[in-house]
N, C-alpha and C positions, 0 to 999 in steps of 0.2 A: 647524215641522219642523226648522229649524236648531238650535232650543233642545234638541229631543229628541236630535238626533245629538250635541251637546256633552255632554249628560247621559251618554249611552252611552260616549262616549270616556273621560269622566272616571271612570265606573265600572270600565272596563277597566284603567285605570292603577292603581285601588285593588285590583283583583282579581289582576293579574299578580304583585305581590310575595308575595301569599298562596300562589300556586301555587309560586313559587320556594322559599319558606320550607318548604313541605311536601314538596319533593323530598328523597329520602334522600341523605345525604351519603356519598361514597365514602371507604372507609377509606384513610387515608394509609399507604402502604407504602414503606419505605426498602429499596432492594436495588440493588446489593449493599452490605453494611456490612463495611468493612475495619477491623479492630481492630488495636490497638497492638501485639499479639503476632503480627501477620501472619496470623492466622486471618481467614476471611471468611465472612459469613453471607449466604445467598441466600434471598429470600422470593418467593413467587408466590401470588397469590389465585386460587383455582379451586375453589369450593365443590362443583361438580358433578363434578369430575374424579375418576377412579378410581385414577389413578397419575400422579405427577409425578417426573421424574428431572432430574438435572443433567449435562450433558456439557461438559467443559472440558479443556484440554490440560495441566492440572497433576494430573489424576487418570487412572487407567487404567479406562476404561469408564464408563458412566453410573452415577450414584449416586442411590438413591431418597431423595426428601424425605419429611418426616413432616408429617402434616396434623393441625391442631388443631380445636377445636369450632367455630371460626368459618369454616373453610375456608381457613385460610392455611397453605400448605405452606412448610417451611423446613428448611435444612440448614446446618451449620457445618463448614468444612473447614480444614485447615492445621495448623501454620503453612506458608505457601507462599513459595517462593523469589521474591524481588522481580523482577517484570517485568510486562508487559502481556499479558493473556491473553484470548483470545475464549472465550465460553461461551454456552450456550443451554439452555433447558428443553425437555423432552420430555414433552408432555401427552397421555396416553393414545395414544402412538405418534406424535404430530405435533410436530415441532421448531419452536419459536417463540423469538423474542428476548424479552429481559426487557422488559415494558411499563413498568417503573419506572426504566429506565436510559436516559438520553438518548445515551449513547455507544454508537453502533451501527457494526458492522463493515460497510463498504460492499462489497456483493458481489451479483452477478446471480442467484446460485442459493440458497445457504444464508443464513439470517438469524440472525446472532449479535450479542451484545453484548460490550463490552469492560470488563475490570476491571483496574486498576493496583494492584499491590502495591508500595508505596514501599519503598526501601531506606533504611538509616541515613544515608547520604551520597546526595544527589540523583543519579540516574542521568543519563546523557547525553541521553536521550530525555525527561526530565522538565522541565516548565516552570520556568525559573529567572529570577531578577532580573538579565537582561541585555537589551541592545537587541534588538528583534525585527524580523524581516522581515515582508513582507506577502504574502498569498496572494490572487491574482487569478483569478477564474473567467472563462474566455474561451471563445468559439466561433469556429471558422474553417470555411471551405468547403473540403472535400477534393476536389481536382480529379480524382483518380484514381477515387474511389468516388462522386462526384457526390452528396454529402450533407454537410450541416452536422454537425460533430462537436465535442465538448467537450475542453478541456484546462485544467489549472491551472498557473499560473506563479508561483513564489516569487521575489520580488525581496529582496535582502539589506538589512539596516538601513542607513539613509542613502540609499537609492536615490532617493527623491523629493526630496532635498536637494542633489544634485549633478548634474553632466553626464557622469559617468564612464561608460565602456562596461565590460561585465562578460563573462567566459567563461560558457559555457552547458553545463549538465549535463542531458542528456535521460534521464529516469528512468521506466521502464515497469513496471507491475505485473503480476501473474500471471493465470493462467487464471481466468475468471469475475469477477476484481476489476475495479473501475472506476477512473476517473481520480482519485477521492478516496481510494483506498486507501493509497497512499504518504503521503498527508497525515494521514488520520485514524487509521491503524493503524501505518504506518511511521514517523510523526512526523518525516518528512524536514525540515520547516521548523524544528521545535524543536531537532533534532540539529544542524543547521547553524548555527542561532542561537548555541547553546552553544559549538560548535567555533570559530566566528569570534571569540566573546568571549574564548576561551582561547588565541587566536592559534595554533590548530592547523589551521585551514582557511582558504583564500582566499575572499573574498566572491565569490559566483557567482549566476547565475540557475539555478533548477531548473525544467525543463518536464516536467510529468506529464500525458502524453496518455492517452486511452482506447485500450488496446491491442487490444480485440476488433474483428476485421475481419469479423465475421458469417459465418465459413466453418466454424464448428464448432470441435472440439478434436481435431485429428488426432494420431496417435501421433508423438511427437517423434523417434522412432527411424526413421521412414520418410521417404522423399522427399516424401510428401504434406505434411509439415510445412513444407518449403521454399515450397510454394505459398502458404501462410498468411503466412510470413514475407516473401514478395515483396510481397504486398499491403500490408503494414504499411510496408515499406521505401519503396514508391512514395509512400505517404501522407506519410511522414516527410520524404522529400527534396523531393517536389513541392509539399507544402502547409504542413507543420508548421514546418520550418525557415525558409521564406520568411516565414511569418506572424510568427514570433517575431522575426526580424531586422528586420521592417518596423515592428513595434509595440513592441518593447522595445530598450534599448540594449545590444545583444549584439555582441560582437566576432566578425566573420564570417570566422574563420580556423580551419583544422583544428587547429592547436595549442591553440585555445581552445574546442574542442568535446569533451565527454565523453559516453558512452552507457552505460547499465547497465540491468539489469532483473532481476526475481525470477521464477523459474519459466518460464512461457511467455514472459514479458518478457525473461528472460535469453537465451532462444533467439533472440527477435527482435533483441535488442541485438547478439549475436554476428554474426548474419546481416547486419544493416544496418551494423555497424561494418566487417566484413570487405569487403562490397560497396562501401562508400564510404570506403576508407582514405585517399582524397584529402579527405575532409571530417571524419574523426574520428581523433584522435591517442590517445585514452584509451578503451579498450573494457573493459567488466567484465561478468561473468556471476555471478549469485547463484543457486546451486541450479539449474543448467541446463547444457546442453551442446549441441553439434551432433553429429549422427550421422557416422560415417566416410563413409557414402554421400553425405550432403549436402556435407560439407566437401571431399570429393575431387571431387565433380562441379561444384561452384560456385566453388571457391576455389583453383584451381591457381595463380593469380597470387600467392597468399599464401605457398604452400609451395614454389613452383618456384624462388624466389630468397629464401630465409629471411633472408639478410643484409640484403637491401634492406627486407624487412618489419620486421625488428628495428630498423633505423635509423629507420624512419618512425613506429613506434608509441612513444609515450612510456610507455604502460603497457597490458599485457594481463593482466587479473587474474581469477581464478576461485576462487570459495568454494562449499563444500558441507559439510553435516553428515554424520557417519559413520553416522547412523541414517536419513538421507534415503532415500526410495524411489527416488530418481534417483542415489544415490551411485555405484553401479557404472558406470553410463553416464557420469557426469561424470568419474570417474577414467580411464575409457577415453579420453575426449576429451582429458584432460590428457596421458595417455601418448602419444596420437597427435601432439599438438602438440610434445612433446619429441622424437618420432621424426622429425618434419619440421624440427627444429631452430629452432622458433618459441619465443622467450623468453617466459616468463610468470612471474607470481607467483601462489602458491596459498595458500589458507587452509582447512585442514580443521578443523572444529569438531565438538564433540559435539552431539547433538540431531538432529531430523529436518527435514522440509520445513515450516518454521514461520516466522512473521513475527518471532519472537524471533531467529532467526538472520539473517533479512533486515535487521533493524535493525543487528545487529552488523556485517554485511558493509558496509552503507551507511556506518556510522561509520568503519570502516577505510579505505574507498576515498576518502571526502571529504577525508581528511587527505593524500592523495597527489596529488590532481588539480591541475593548472595550477602545479606548482612546478618 
């Protein structure tokens, strides 16, 4: 009996390679293909699809791909202005990421891929031959929400080779984004690596928390937004900051803490910064604002004595694009601060509510912090 079993096992080992050899090989597809002239080709294999379109921020509206006899859909666009762009395919009305591209846009709702169009001179967000910091994935217990939550911490080059303490920059991403978005889309680590190497930024920690507090997405122009901002603020002050200062060599002083965010994260940063002016001396908003109702209800301490506020803040910085759907509200908030005699720095750029602008604002403010 044992001999028969051995014969069966040996036969299986001979048979399995034959099965593997007979399996059809998947066609190798390269997508996207970025060409030297900055045109870019996108490919998508879908023999049964009736229509495939491409959606990306460097074109106006979806563009139809052309199908060949093998079922490969393709389109070439450009030349494209150098930058990092999200894109996705629309297959018979369904939006999907590029299955042949490992560079995915981390987001809770839409699923996009990323394509980088390089410039002649390396951009500040492009990987360069400089010393690199380290990204650490962490988990902490939120006392206020009673749940374990993720965050990512960037430590600068040389962190593991010294005992130095560093200032901390708390960086919050936008609505439906995750704790990875400032890392994988914003390229915060690469930008800071390059700025440190150029002596344009101070070595610092960057803490990237998960900003979603599971309360939906309220209208930021209403007082309801403040309820969401308060939940994040409680988590930040009660759990995130203590976790970071216990587990990393952070300088535990207000002059050594900065906070900023994009979109919803910008509103959360403004709310948390003004609520805790005893803990943050550097406050920035990227494509965001606080409504007059929220500002006047919660922050009379900020505008009742503007000189005291101005003396305490090292920096209050606000950036927005002139095509941003929040541009009008952001400008209204800027004017409100001026009316209240609160000093600020502003940057109005072209473009809309995009991560291209978010990276630009990040680059500008990193060069101002802790100096």
